[in-house]
Backbone atoms as SQL, in Angstrom:
CREATE TABLE atoms (id INTEGER PRIMARY KEY, chain TEXT, resi INTEGER, resn TEXT, atom TEXT, x REAL, y REAL, z REAL);
INSERT INTO atoms VALUES
  (1, 'A', 1, 'UNK', 'N', 0.858, -1.183, 0.000),
  (2, 'A', 1, 'UNK', 'CA', 0.000, 0.000, 0.000),
  (3, 'A', 1, 'UNK', 'C', 0.898, 1.238, 0.000),
  (4, 'A', 2, 'UNK', 'N', 0.632, 2.131, -0.915),
  (5, 'A', 2, 'UNK', 'CA', 1.385, 3.377, -1.040),
  (6, 'A', 2, 'UNK', 'C', 0.634, 4.476, -0.275),
  (7, 'A', 3, 'UNK', 'N', 1.079, 4.752, 0.947),
  (8, 'A', 3, 'UNK', 'CA', 0.372, 5.714, 1.797),
  (9, 'A', 3, 'UNK', 'C', 0.373, 7.127, 1.223),
  (10, 'A', 4, 'UNK', 'N', 1.435, 7.495, 0.530),
  (11, 'A', 4, 'UNK', 'CA', 1.467, 8.829, -0.084),
  (12, 'A', 4, 'UNK', 'C', 0.396, 8.952, -1.158),
  (13, 'A', 5, 'UNK', 'N', 0.197, 7.880, -1.934),
  (14, 'A', 5, 'UNK', 'CA', -0.831, 7.911, -2.975),
  (15, 'A', 5, 'UNK', 'C', -2.220, 7.940, -2.346),
  (16, 'A', 6, 'UNK', 'N', -2.398, 7.180, -1.267),
  (17, 'A', 6, 'UNK', 'CA', -3.686, 7.196, -0.561),
  (18, 'A', 6, 'UNK', 'C', -3.969, 8.611, -0.055),
  (19, 'A', 7, 'UNK', 'N', -2.962, 9.262, 0.526),
  (20, 'A', 7, 'UNK', 'CA', -3.127, 10.623, 1.028),
  (21, 'A', 7, 'UNK', 'C', -3.439, 11.591, -0.115),
  (22, 'A', 8, 'UNK', 'N', -2.752, 11.416, -1.235),
  (23, 'A', 8, 'UNK', 'CA', -2.983, 12.288, -2.397),
  (24, 'A', 8, 'UNK', 'C', -4.406, 12.116, -2.920),
  (25, 'A', 9, 'UNK', 'N', -4.853, 10.868, -3.045),
  (26, 'A', 9, 'UNK', 'CA', -6.210, 10.593, -3.528),
  (27, 'A', 9, 'UNK', 'C', -7.257, 11.124, -2.556),
  (28, 'A', 10, 'UNK', 'N', -7.000, 10.960, -1.262),
  (29, 'A', 10, 'UNK', 'CA', -7.922, 11.460, -0.239),
  (30, 'A', 10, 'UNK', 'C', -8.014, 12.979, -0.302),
  (31, 'A', 11, 'UNK', 'N', -6.892, 13.616, -0.493),
  (32, 'A', 11, 'UNK', 'CA', -6.857, 15.072, -0.600),
  (33, 'A', 11, 'UNK', 'C', -7.669, 15.554, -1.796),
  (34, 'A', 12, 'UNK', 'N', -7.557, 14.840, -2.908),
  (35, 'A', 12, 'UNK', 'CA', -8.309, 15.221, -4.114),
  (36, 'A', 12, 'UNK', 'C', -9.814, 15.077, -3.871),
  (37, 'A', 13, 'UNK', 'N', -10.219, 13.979, -3.224),
  (38, 'A', 13, 'UNK', 'CA', -11.637, 13.766, -2.931),
  (39, 'A', 13, 'UNK', 'C', -12.142, 14.858, -1.989),
  (40, 'A', 14, 'UNK', 'N', -11.357, 15.168, -0.966),
  (41, 'A', 14, 'UNK', 'CA', -11.754, 16.207, -0.009),
  (42, 'A', 14, 'UNK', 'C', -11.849, 17.570, -0.696),
  (43, 'A', 15, 'UNK', 'N', -10.916, 17.862, -1.556),
  (44, 'A', 15, 'UNK', 'CA', -10.943, 19.128, -2.290),
  (45, 'A', 15, 'UNK', 'C', -12.196, 19.222, -3.155),
  (46, 'A', 16, 'UNK', 'N', -12.537, 18.142, -3.820),
  (47, 'A', 16, 'UNK', 'CA', -13.749, 18.126, -4.645),
  (48, 'A', 16, 'UNK', 'C', -14.995, 18.263, -3.785),
  (49, 'A', 17, 'UNK', 'N', -14.985, 17.623, -2.613),
  (50, 'A', 17, 'UNK', 'CA', -16.141, 17.742, -1.721),
  (51, 'A', 17, 'UNK', 'C', -16.294, 19.179, -1.223),
  (52, 'A', 18, 'UNK', 'N', -15.193, 19.837, -0.903),
  (53, 'A', 18, 'UNK', 'CA', -15.273, 21.235, -0.473),
  (54, 'A', 18, 'UNK', 'C', -15.731, 22.132, -1.623),
  (55, 'A', 19, 'UNK', 'N', -15.364, 21.777, -2.845),
  (56, 'A', 19, 'UNK', 'CA', -15.865, 22.511, -4.006),
  (57, 'A', 19, 'UNK', 'C', -17.377, 22.358, -4.091),
  (58, 'A', 20, 'UNK', 'N', -17.859, 21.142, -3.872),
  (59, 'A', 20, 'UNK', 'CA', -19.304, 20.871, -3.869),
  (60, 'A', 20, 'UNK', 'C', -20.011, 21.672, -2.769),
  (61, 'A', 21, 'UNK', 'N', -19.431, 21.714, -1.582),
  (62, 'A', 21, 'UNK', 'CA', -20.036, 22.478, -0.489),
  (63, 'A', 21, 'UNK', 'C', -20.054, 23.980, -0.806),
  (64, 'A', 22, 'UNK', 'N', -18.982, 24.461, -1.406),
  (65, 'A', 22, 'UNK', 'CA', -18.940, 25.865, -1.813),
  (66, 'A', 22, 'UNK', 'C', -20.011, 26.139, -2.863),
  (67, 'A', 23, 'UNK', 'N', -20.167, 25.216, -3.801),
  (68, 'A', 23, 'UNK', 'CA', -21.199, 25.354, -4.839),
  (69, 'A', 23, 'UNK', 'C', -22.586, 25.427, -4.211),
  (70, 'A', 24, 'UNK', 'N', -22.876, 24.536, -3.277),
  (71, 'A', 24, 'UNK', 'CA', -24.186, 24.554, -2.613),
  (72, 'A', 24, 'UNK', 'C', -24.422, 25.884, -1.896),
  (73, 'A', 25, 'UNK', 'N', -23.408, 26.374, -1.220),
  (74, 'A', 25, 'UNK', 'CA', -23.537, 27.633, -0.480),
  (75, 'A', 25, 'UNK', 'C', -23.769, 28.799, -1.427),
  (76, 'A', 26, 'UNK', 'N', -22.978, 28.875, -2.482),
  (77, 'A', 26, 'UNK', 'CA', -23.113, 29.977, -3.443),
  (78, 'A', 26, 'UNK', 'C', -24.473, 29.903, -4.137),
  (79, 'A', 27, 'UNK', 'N', -24.923, 28.704, -4.485),
  (80, 'A', 27, 'UNK', 'CA', -26.240, 28.594, -5.126),
  (81, 'A', 27, 'UNK', 'C', -27.346, 29.042, -4.176),
  (82, 'A', 28, 'UNK', 'N', -27.229, 28.724, -2.894),
  (83, 'A', 28, 'UNK', 'CA', -28.233, 29.169, -1.924),
  (84, 'A', 28, 'UNK', 'C', -28.210, 30.690, -1.785),
  (85, 'A', 29, 'UNK', 'N', -27.020, 31.260, -1.757),
  (86, 'A', 29, 'UNK', 'CA', -26.909, 32.721, -1.673),
  (87, 'A', 29, 'UNK', 'C', -27.497, 33.378, -2.910),
  (88, 'A', 30, 'UNK', 'N', -27.153, 32.833, -4.065),
  (89, 'A', 30, 'UNK', 'CA', -27.640, 33.412, -5.317),
  (90, 'A', 30, 'UNK', 'C', -29.149, 33.274, -5.468),
  (91, 'A', 31, 'UNK', 'N', -29.697, 32.197, -4.939),
  (92, 'A', 31, 'UNK', 'CA', -31.154, 32.024, -5.062),
  (93, 'A', 31, 'UNK', 'C', -31.900, 33.127, -4.331),
  (94, 'A', 32, 'UNK', 'N', -31.254, 33.732, -3.337),
  (95, 'A', 32, 'UNK', 'CA', -31.872, 34.850, -2.618),
  (96, 'A', 32, 'UNK', 'C', -31.531, 36.198, -3.225),
  (97, 'A', 33, 'UNK', 'N', -30.310, 36.319, -3.755),
  (98, 'A', 33, 'UNK', 'CA', -29.859, 37.631, -4.229),
  (99, 'A', 33, 'UNK', 'C', -29.928, 37.811, -5.741),
  (100, 'A', 34, 'UNK', 'N', -29.795, 36.708, -6.491),
  (101, 'A', 34, 'UNK', 'CA', -29.777, 36.791, -7.946),
  (102, 'A', 34, 'UNK', 'C', -30.312, 35.485, -8.542),
  (103, 'A', 35, 'UNK', 'N', -31.627, 35.291, -8.473),
  (104, 'A', 35, 'UNK', 'CA', -32.218, 34.027, -8.949),
  (105, 'A', 35, 'UNK', 'C', -31.837, 33.625, -10.377),
  (106, 'A', 36, 'UNK', 'N', -31.767, 34.545, -11.340),
  (107, 'A', 36, 'UNK', 'CA', -31.368, 34.107, -12.683),
  (108, 'A', 36, 'UNK', 'C', -29.952, 33.508, -12.711),
  (109, 'A', 37, 'UNK', 'N', -29.048, 34.105, -11.960),
  (110, 'A', 37, 'UNK', 'CA', -27.681, 33.575, -11.916),
  (111, 'A', 37, 'UNK', 'C', -27.648, 32.233, -11.175),
  (112, 'A', 38, 'UNK', 'N', -28.478, 32.084, -10.145),
  (113, 'A', 38, 'UNK', 'CA', -28.581, 30.801, -9.434),
  (114, 'A', 38, 'UNK', 'C', -29.080, 29.721, -10.378),
  (115, 'A', 39, 'UNK', 'N', -30.049, 30.067, -11.206),
  (116, 'A', 39, 'UNK', 'CA', -30.581, 29.120, -12.180),
  (117, 'A', 39, 'UNK', 'C', -29.510, 28.747, -13.201),
  (118, 'A', 40, 'UNK', 'N', -28.754, 29.734, -13.659),
  (119, 'A', 40, 'UNK', 'CA', -27.681, 29.464, -14.603),
  (120, 'A', 40, 'UNK', 'C', -26.646, 28.522, -13.980),
  (121, 'A', 41, 'UNK', 'N', -26.244, 28.806, -12.732),
  (122, 'A', 41, 'UNK', 'CA', -25.236, 27.986, -12.063),
  (123, 'A', 41, 'UNK', 'C', -25.756, 26.568, -11.830),
  (124, 'A', 42, 'UNK', 'N', -27.021, 26.451, -11.524),
  (125, 'A', 42, 'UNK', 'CA', -27.623, 25.134, -11.348),
  (126, 'A', 42, 'UNK', 'C', -27.569, 24.336, -12.653),
  (127, 'A', 43, 'UNK', 'N', -27.884, 24.987, -13.748),
  (128, 'A', 43, 'UNK', 'CA', -27.798, 24.338, -15.056),
  (129, 'A', 43, 'UNK', 'C', -26.368, 23.957, -15.411),
  (130, 'A', 44, 'UNK', 'N', -25.440, 24.842, -15.088),
  (131, 'A', 44, 'UNK', 'CA', -24.029, 24.553, -15.336),
  (132, 'A', 44, 'UNK', 'C', -23.595, 23.327, -14.538),
  (133, 'A', 45, 'UNK', 'N', -23.996, 23.278, -13.270),
  (134, 'A', 45, 'UNK', 'CA', -23.639, 22.144, -12.405),
  (135, 'A', 45, 'UNK', 'C', -24.274, 20.846, -12.906),
  (136, 'A', 46, 'UNK', 'N', -25.428, 20.945, -13.532),
  (137, 'A', 46, 'UNK', 'CA', -26.073, 19.753, -14.085),
  (138, 'A', 46, 'UNK', 'C', -25.310, 19.228, -15.301),
  (139, 'A', 47, 'UNK', 'N', -24.677, 20.124, -16.035),
  (140, 'A', 47, 'UNK', 'CA', -23.927, 19.733, -17.236),
  (141, 'A', 47, 'UNK', 'C', -22.482, 19.333, -16.944),
  (142, 'A', 48, 'UNK', 'N', -21.930, 19.809, -15.834),
  (143, 'A', 48, 'UNK', 'CA', -20.522, 19.561, -15.485),
  (144, 'A', 48, 'UNK', 'C', -20.459, 18.931, -14.099),
  (145, 'A', 49, 'UNK', 'N', -19.935, 17.754, -14.023),
  (146, 'A', 49, 'UNK', 'CA', -19.867, 17.048, -12.745),
  (147, 'A', 49, 'UNK', 'C', -18.905, 17.741, -11.790),
  (148, 'A', 50, 'UNK', 'N', -19.355, 17.932, -10.569),
  (149, 'A', 50, 'UNK', 'CA', -18.496, 18.520, -9.537),
  (150, 'A', 50, 'UNK', 'C', -17.695, 17.426, -8.833),
  (151, 'A', 51, 'UNK', 'N', -17.868, 16.179, -9.266),
  (152, 'A', 51, 'UNK', 'CA', -17.121, 15.072, -8.660),
  (153, 'A', 51, 'UNK', 'C', -15.618, 15.313, -8.780),
  (154, 'A', 52, 'UNK', 'N', -15.193, 15.891, -9.887),
  (155, 'A', 52, 'UNK', 'CA', -13.801, 16.343, -10.024),
  (156, 'A', 52, 'UNK', 'C', -13.843, 17.859, -9.902),
  (157, 'A', 53, 'UNK', 'N', -13.621, 18.338, -8.684),
  (158, 'A', 53, 'UNK', 'CA', -13.750, 19.765, -8.395),
  (159, 'A', 53, 'UNK', 'C', -12.852, 20.645, -9.244),
  (160, 'A', 54, 'UNK', 'N', -11.658, 20.156, -9.545),
  (161, 'A', 54, 'UNK', 'CA', -10.723, 20.970, -10.332),
  (162, 'A', 54, 'UNK', 'C', -11.205, 21.121, -11.773),
  (163, 'A', 55, 'UNK', 'N', -11.693, 20.054, -12.356),
  (164, 'A', 55, 'UNK', 'CA', -12.224, 20.130, -13.726),
  (165, 'A', 55, 'UNK', 'C', -13.471, 21.012, -13.754),
  (166, 'A', 56, 'UNK', 'N', -14.305, 20.908, -12.714),
  (167, 'A', 56, 'UNK', 'CA', -15.510, 21.728, -12.621),
  (168, 'A', 56, 'UNK', 'C', -15.131, 23.207, -12.595),
  (169, 'A', 57, 'UNK', 'N', -14.166, 23.561, -11.744),
  (170, 'A', 57, 'UNK', 'CA', -13.755, 24.963, -11.640),
  (171, 'A', 57, 'UNK', 'C', -13.107, 25.453, -12.937),
  (172, 'A', 58, 'UNK', 'N', -12.330, 24.596, -13.577),
  (173, 'A', 58, 'UNK', 'CA', -11.699, 24.979, -14.845),
  (174, 'A', 58, 'UNK', 'C', -12.759, 25.297, -15.895),
  (175, 'A', 59, 'UNK', 'N', -13.795, 24.477, -15.955),
  (176, 'A', 59, 'UNK', 'CA', -14.878, 24.726, -16.912),
  (177, 'A', 59, 'UNK', 'C', -15.637, 26.002, -16.544),
  (178, 'A', 60, 'UNK', 'N', -15.861, 26.199, -15.247),
  (179, 'A', 60, 'UNK', 'CA', -16.579, 27.395, -14.801),
  (180, 'A', 60, 'UNK', 'C', -15.768, 28.659, -15.090),
  (181, 'A', 61, 'UNK', 'N', -14.451, 28.580, -14.947),
  (182, 'A', 61, 'UNK', 'CA', -13.598, 29.729, -15.268),
  (183, 'A', 61, 'UNK', 'C', -13.762, 30.159, -16.724),
  (184, 'A', 62, 'UNK', 'N', -14.005, 29.210, -17.604),
  (185, 'A', 62, 'UNK', 'CA', -14.170, 29.516, -19.023),
  (186, 'A', 62, 'UNK', 'C', -15.476, 30.248, -19.307),
  (187, 'A', 63, 'UNK', 'N', -16.488, 30.001, -18.444),
  (188, 'A', 63, 'UNK', 'CA', -17.817, 30.577, -18.720),
  (189, 'A', 63, 'UNK', 'C', -18.190, 31.729, -17.793),
  (190, 'A', 64, 'UNK', 'N', -17.848, 31.624, -16.528),
  (191, 'A', 64, 'UNK', 'CA', -18.210, 32.661, -15.551),
  (192, 'A', 64, 'UNK', 'C', -17.068, 32.826, -14.543),
  (193, 'A', 65, 'UNK', 'N', -16.087, 33.602, -14.920),
  (194, 'A', 65, 'UNK', 'CA', -14.890, 33.779, -14.108),
  (195, 'A', 65, 'UNK', 'C', -15.224, 34.249, -12.694),
  (196, 'A', 66, 'UNK', 'N', -16.150, 35.186, -12.570),
  (197, 'A', 66, 'UNK', 'CA', -16.507, 35.740, -11.261),
  (198, 'A', 66, 'UNK', 'C', -17.060, 34.656, -10.328),
  (199, 'A', 67, 'UNK', 'N', -17.926, 33.806, -10.851),
  (200, 'A', 67, 'UNK', 'CA', -18.476, 32.721, -10.034),
  (201, 'A', 67, 'UNK', 'C', -17.396, 31.708, -9.665),
  (202, 'A', 68, 'UNK', 'N', -16.498, 31.423, -10.586),
  (203, 'A', 68, 'UNK', 'CA', -15.415, 30.482, -10.300),
  (204, 'A', 68, 'UNK', 'C', -14.531, 31.018, -9.176),
  (205, 'A', 69, 'UNK', 'N', -14.191, 32.304, -9.237),
  (206, 'A', 69, 'UNK', 'CA', -13.379, 32.900, -8.174),
  (207, 'A', 69, 'UNK', 'C', -14.125, 32.885, -6.837),
  (208, 'A', 70, 'UNK', 'N', -15.413, 33.118, -6.900),
  (209, 'A', 70, 'UNK', 'CA', -16.227, 33.089, -5.680),
  (210, 'A', 70, 'UNK', 'C', -16.206, 31.700, -5.051),
  (211, 'A', 71, 'UNK', 'N', -16.371, 30.664, -5.883),
  (212, 'A', 71, 'UNK', 'CA', -16.323, 29.289, -5.389),
  (213, 'A', 71, 'UNK', 'C', -14.942, 28.950, -4.831),
  (214, 'A', 72, 'UNK', 'N', -13.900, 29.356, -5.536),
  (215, 'A', 72, 'UNK', 'CA', -12.540, 29.060, -5.065),
  (216, 'A', 72, 'UNK', 'C', -12.256, 29.744, -3.732),
  (217, 'A', 73, 'UNK', 'N', -12.714, 30.974, -3.570),
  (218, 'A', 73, 'UNK', 'CA', -12.505, 31.697, -2.314),
  (219, 'A', 73, 'UNK', 'C', -13.242, 31.010, -1.174),
  (220, 'A', 74, 'UNK', 'N', -14.476, 30.635, -1.410),
  (221, 'A', 74, 'UNK', 'CA', -15.254, 29.968, -0.373),
  (222, 'A', 74, 'UNK', 'C', -14.676, 28.599, -0.059),
  (223, 'A', 75, 'UNK', 'N', -14.241, 27.869, -1.079),
  (224, 'A', 75, 'UNK', 'CA', -13.636, 26.550, -0.858),
  (225, 'A', 75, 'UNK', 'C', -12.385, 26.674, 0.006),
  (226, 'A', 76, 'UNK', 'N', -11.580, 27.681, -0.258),
  (227, 'A', 76, 'UNK', 'CA', -10.366, 27.906, 0.538),
  (228, 'A', 76, 'UNK', 'C', -10.734, 28.213, 1.983),
  (229, 'A', 77, 'UNK', 'N', -11.739, 29.044, 2.172),
  (230, 'A', 77, 'UNK', 'CA', -12.204, 29.388, 3.518),
  (231, 'A', 77, 'UNK', 'C', -12.696, 28.140, 4.257),
  (232, 'A', 78, 'UNK', 'N', -13.489, 27.309, 3.571),
  (233, 'A', 78, 'UNK', 'CA', -13.984, 26.075, 4.190),
  (234, 'A', 78, 'UNK', 'C', -12.828, 25.170, 4.583),
  (235, 'A', 79, 'UNK', 'N', -11.838, 25.045, 3.716),
  (236, 'A', 79, 'UNK', 'CA', -10.676, 24.196, 4.009),
  (237, 'A', 79, 'UNK', 'C', -9.937, 24.700, 5.245),
  (238, 'A', 80, 'UNK', 'N', -9.772, 26.011, 5.344),
  (239, 'A', 80, 'UNK', 'CA', -9.085, 26.578, 6.508),
  (240, 'A', 80, 'UNK', 'C', -9.872, 26.342, 7.790),
  (241, 'A', 81, 'UNK', 'N', -11.190, 26.417, 7.694),
  (242, 'A', 81, 'UNK', 'CA', -12.037, 26.249, 8.879),
  (243, 'A', 81, 'UNK', 'C', -12.082, 24.808, 9.377),
  (244, 'A', 82, 'UNK', 'N', -12.093, 23.850, 8.476),
  (245, 'A', 82, 'UNK', 'CA', -12.235, 22.449, 8.899),
  (246, 'A', 82, 'UNK', 'C', -10.894, 21.742, 9.098),
  (247, 'A', 83, 'UNK', 'N', -9.815, 22.318, 8.622),
  (248, 'A', 83, 'UNK', 'CA', -8.517, 21.634, 8.645),
  (249, 'A', 83, 'UNK', 'C', -8.087, 21.215, 10.048),
  (250, 'A', 84, 'UNK', 'N', -8.321, 22.051, 11.033),
  (251, 'A', 84, 'UNK', 'CA', -7.877, 21.725, 12.389),
  (252, 'A', 84, 'UNK', 'C', -8.667, 20.577, 13.000),
  (253, 'A', 85, 'UNK', 'N', -9.941, 20.480, 12.686),
  (254, 'A', 85, 'UNK', 'CA', -10.802, 19.473, 13.291),
  (255, 'A', 85, 'UNK', 'C', -10.793, 18.145, 12.549),
  (256, 'A', 86, 'UNK', 'N', -10.472, 18.192, 11.293),
  (257, 'A', 86, 'UNK', 'CA', -10.651, 17.040, 10.430),
  (258, 'A', 86, 'UNK', 'C', -9.889, 15.782, 10.841),
  (259, 'A', 87, 'UNK', 'N', -8.588, 15.847, 11.113),
  (260, 'A', 87, 'UNK', 'CA', -7.882, 14.593, 11.420),
  (261, 'A', 87, 'UNK', 'C', -8.495, 13.822, 12.591),
  (262, 'A', 88, 'UNK', 'N', -8.767, 14.498, 13.686),
  (263, 'A', 88, 'UNK', 'CA', -9.340, 13.813, 14.838),
  (264, 'A', 88, 'UNK', 'C', -10.766, 13.342, 14.565),
  (265, 'A', 89, 'UNK', 'N', -11.542, 14.144, 13.852),
  (266, 'A', 89, 'UNK', 'CA', -12.914, 13.746, 13.537),
  (267, 'A', 89, 'UNK', 'C', -12.935, 12.515, 12.640),
  (268, 'A', 90, 'UNK', 'N', -12.028, 12.455, 11.683),
  (269, 'A', 90, 'UNK', 'CA', -11.966, 11.298, 10.792),
  (270, 'A', 90, 'UNK', 'C', -11.562, 10.060, 11.581),
  (271, 'A', 91, 'UNK', 'N', -10.505, 10.207, 12.403),
  (272, 'A', 91, 'UNK', 'CA', -10.054, 9.061, 13.199),
  (273, 'A', 91, 'UNK', 'C', -11.146, 8.550, 14.119),
  (274, 'A', 92, 'UNK', 'N', -11.743, 9.439, 14.887),
  (275, 'A', 92, 'UNK', 'CA', -12.756, 9.001, 15.850),
  (276, 'A', 92, 'UNK', 'C', -14.019, 8.516, 15.141),
  (277, 'A', 93, 'UNK', 'N', -14.371, 9.137, 14.035),
  (278, 'A', 93, 'UNK', 'CA', -15.540, 8.701, 13.283),
  (279, 'A', 93, 'UNK', 'C', -15.365, 7.304, 12.722),
  (280, 'A', 94, 'UNK', 'N', -14.199, 7.033, 12.179),
  (281, 'A', 94, 'UNK', 'CA', -13.924, 5.702, 11.634),
  (282, 'A', 94, 'UNK', 'C', -13.879, 4.676, 12.759),
  (283, 'A', 95, 'UNK', 'N', -13.248, 5.033, 13.869),
  (284, 'A', 95, 'UNK', 'CA', -13.181, 4.113, 15.009),
  (285, 'A', 95, 'UNK', 'C', -14.583, 3.768, 15.521),
  (286, 'A', 96, 'UNK', 'N', -15.417, 4.771, 15.666),
  (287, 'A', 96, 'UNK', 'CA', -16.782, 4.553, 16.148),
  (288, 'A', 96, 'UNK', 'C', -17.595, 3.733, 15.144),
  (289, 'A', 97, 'UNK', 'N', -17.479, 4.063, 13.870),
  (290, 'A', 97, 'UNK', 'CA', -18.218, 3.323, 12.837),
  (291, 'A', 97, 'UNK', 'C', -17.758, 1.867, 12.784),
  (292, 'A', 98, 'UNK', 'N', -16.460, 1.641, 12.894),
  (293, 'A', 98, 'UNK', 'CA', -15.950, 0.269, 12.887),
  (294, 'A', 98, 'UNK', 'C', -16.499, -0.522, 14.071),
  (295, 'A', 99, 'UNK', 'N', -16.548, 0.093, 15.238),
  (296, 'A', 99, 'UNK', 'CA', -17.094, -0.593, 16.413),
  (297, 'A', 99, 'UNK', 'C', -18.564, -0.927, 16.202),
  (298, 'A', 100, 'UNK', 'N', -19.318, -0.012, 15.607),
  (299, 'A', 100, 'UNK', 'CA', -20.734, -0.266, 15.328),
  (300, 'A', 100, 'UNK', 'C', -20.907, -1.430, 14.348),
  (301, 'A', 101, 'UNK', 'N', -20.104, -1.435, 13.292),
  (302, 'A', 101, 'UNK', 'CA', -20.178, -2.528, 12.324),
  (303, 'A', 101, 'UNK', 'C', -19.855, -3.867, 12.993),
  (304, 'A', 102, 'UNK', 'N', -18.817, -3.874, 13.808),
  (305, 'A', 102, 'UNK', 'CA', -18.417, -5.103, 14.497),
  (306, 'A', 102, 'UNK', 'C', -19.497, -5.552, 15.482),
  (307, 'A', 103, 'UNK', 'N', -20.095, -4.603, 16.172),
  (308, 'A', 103, 'UNK', 'CA', -21.147, -4.937, 17.131),
  (309, 'A', 103, 'UNK', 'C', -22.348, -5.542, 16.419),
  (310, 'A', 104, 'UNK', 'N', -22.776, -4.915, 15.317),
  (311, 'A', 104, 'UNK', 'CA', -23.906, -5.446, 14.551),
  (312, 'A', 104, 'UNK', 'C', -23.596, -6.843, 14.011),
  (313, 'A', 105, 'UNK', 'N', -22.377, -7.017, 13.547),
  (314, 'A', 105, 'UNK', 'CA', -21.977, -8.326, 13.022),
  (315, 'A', 105, 'UNK', 'C', -22.007, -9.377, 14.137),
  (316, 'A', 106, 'UNK', 'N', -21.474, -9.029, 15.289),
  (317, 'A', 106, 'UNK', 'CA', -21.474, -9.953, 16.423),
  (318, 'A', 106, 'UNK', 'C', -22.900, -10.281, 16.862),
  (319, 'A', 107, 'UNK', 'N', -23.771, -9.277, 16.870),
  (320, 'A', 107, 'UNK', 'CA', -25.174, -9.519, 17.228),
  (321, 'A', 107, 'UNK', 'C', -25.835, -10.483, 16.246),
  (322, 'A', 108, 'UNK', 'N', -25.551, -10.320, 14.962),
  (323, 'A', 108, 'UNK', 'CA', -26.109, -11.237, 13.953),
  (324, 'A', 108, 'UNK', 'C', -25.596, -12.654, 14.172),
  (325, 'A', 109, 'UNK', 'N', -24.300, -12.781, 14.473),
  (326, 'A', 109, 'UNK', 'CA', -23.736, -14.108, 14.719),
  (327, 'A', 109, 'UNK', 'C', -24.370, -14.759, 15.939),
  (328, 'A', 110, 'UNK', 'N', -24.557, -13.975, 16.996),
  (329, 'A', 110, 'UNK', 'CA', -25.174, -14.502, 18.214),
  (330, 'A', 110, 'UNK', 'C', -26.617, -14.901, 17.930),
  (331, 'A', 111, 'UNK', 'N', -27.347, -14.082, 17.194),
  (332, 'A', 111, 'UNK', 'CA', -28.731, -14.414, 16.839),
  (333, 'A', 111, 'UNK', 'C', -28.790, -15.692, 16.025),
  (334, 'A', 112, 'UNK', 'N', -27.874, -15.834, 15.081),
  (335, 'A', 112, 'UNK', 'CA', -27.841, -17.058, 14.280),
  (336, 'A', 112, 'UNK', 'C', -27.539, -18.264, 15.163),
  (337, 'A', 113, 'UNK', 'N', -26.629, -18.069, 16.121),
  (338, 'A', 113, 'UNK', 'CA', -26.285, -19.143, 17.040),
  (339, 'A', 113, 'UNK', 'C', -27.468, -19.543, 17.896),
  (340, 'A', 114, 'UNK', 'N', -28.229, -18.566, 18.379),
  (341, 'A', 114, 'UNK', 'CA', -29.414, -18.842, 19.185),
  (342, 'A', 114, 'UNK', 'C', -30.455, -19.554, 18.338),
  (343, 'A', 115, 'UNK', 'N', -30.654, -19.104, 17.116),
  (344, 'A', 115, 'UNK', 'CA', -31.629, -19.726, 16.206),
  (345, 'A', 115, 'UNK', 'C', -31.209, -21.156, 15.877),
  (346, 'A', 116, 'UNK', 'N', -29.928, -21.343, 15.598),
  (347, 'A', 116, 'UNK', 'CA', -29.432, -22.681, 15.274),
  (348, 'A', 116, 'UNK', 'C', -29.557, -23.630, 16.459),
  (349, 'A', 117, 'UNK', 'N', -29.235, -23.153, 17.673),
  (350, 'A', 117, 'UNK', 'CA', -29.292, -24.028, 18.845),
  (351, 'A', 117, 'UNK', 'C', -30.732, -24.332, 19.250),
  (352, 'A', 118, 'UNK', 'N', -31.642, -23.426, 18.953),
  (353, 'A', 118, 'UNK', 'CA', -33.040, -23.689, 19.305),
  (354, 'A', 118, 'UNK', 'C', -33.671, -24.708, 18.353),
  (355, 'A', 119, 'UNK', 'N', -33.130, -24.862, 17.167),
  (356, 'A', 119, 'UNK', 'CA', -33.662, -25.858, 16.233),
  (357, 'A', 119, 'UNK', 'C', -33.055, -27.225, 16.468),
  (358, 'A', 120, 'UNK', 'N', -31.885, -27.279, 17.069),
  (359, 'A', 120, 'UNK', 'CA', -31.223, -28.562, 17.312),
  (360, 'A', 120, 'UNK', 'C', -32.042, -29.480, 18.222),
  (361, 'A', 121, 'UNK', 'N', -32.558, -29.043, 19.390),
  (362, 'A', 121, 'UNK', 'CA', -33.328, -29.943, 20.245),
  (363, 'A', 121, 'UNK', 'C', -34.560, -30.487, 19.544),
  (364, 'A', 122, 'UNK', 'N', -35.203, -29.701, 18.714),
  (365, 'A', 122, 'UNK', 'CA', -36.381, -30.169, 17.989),
  (366, 'A', 122, 'UNK', 'C', -36.000, -31.316, 17.080),
  (367, 'A', 123, 'UNK', 'N', -34.845, -31.196, 16.420),
  (368, 'A', 123, 'UNK', 'CA', -34.404, -32.240, 15.517),
  (369, 'A', 123, 'UNK', 'C', -34.150, -33.530, 16.294),
  (370, 'A', 124, 'UNK', 'N', -33.560, -33.386, 17.511),
  (371, 'A', 124, 'UNK', 'CA', -33.270, -34.560, 18.315),
  (372, 'A', 124, 'UNK', 'C', -34.574, -35.229, 18.784),
  (373, 'A', 125, 'UNK', 'N', -35.567, -34.401, 19.160),
  (374, 'A', 125, 'UNK', 'CA', -36.846, -34.947, 19.612),
  (375, 'A', 125, 'UNK', 'C', -37.564, -35.685, 18.489),
  (376, 'A', 126, 'UNK', 'N', -37.449, -35.144, 17.264),
  (377, 'A', 126, 'UNK', 'CA', -38.122, -35.753, 16.110),
  (378, 'A', 126, 'UNK', 'C', -37.470, -37.084, 15.741),
  (379, 'A', 127, 'UNK', 'N', -36.195, -37.277, 16.055),
  (380, 'A', 127, 'UNK', 'CA', -35.472, -38.489, 15.666),
  (381, 'A', 127, 'UNK', 'C', -35.950, -39.702, 16.390);
């Protein structure tokens, strides 16, 4: 496993997600202040996937430079705000989720064991 590549890929996904969050925020703001521009941006987002945030911004720069700069500024702000909390939140979130998955799995195994053992005496009685 190449940890540097995992970190690079994770960073790209996070960057794209922050681009998506910036897009949602700007569209909400525009829907109140400039509905026609909000509609245009919504249509643009429908035609260009924000899954790759960098490609999305590059395409937006070609059509609406002002909106692209607005998204980039907000994305940078979001990154600065969440950067301090993110490592611990990710670690603890994954740890908690893993424990929940393991607990549910163990409960299913125990239930299956109880179901299996309750059918065994019946089989013996029928014999």
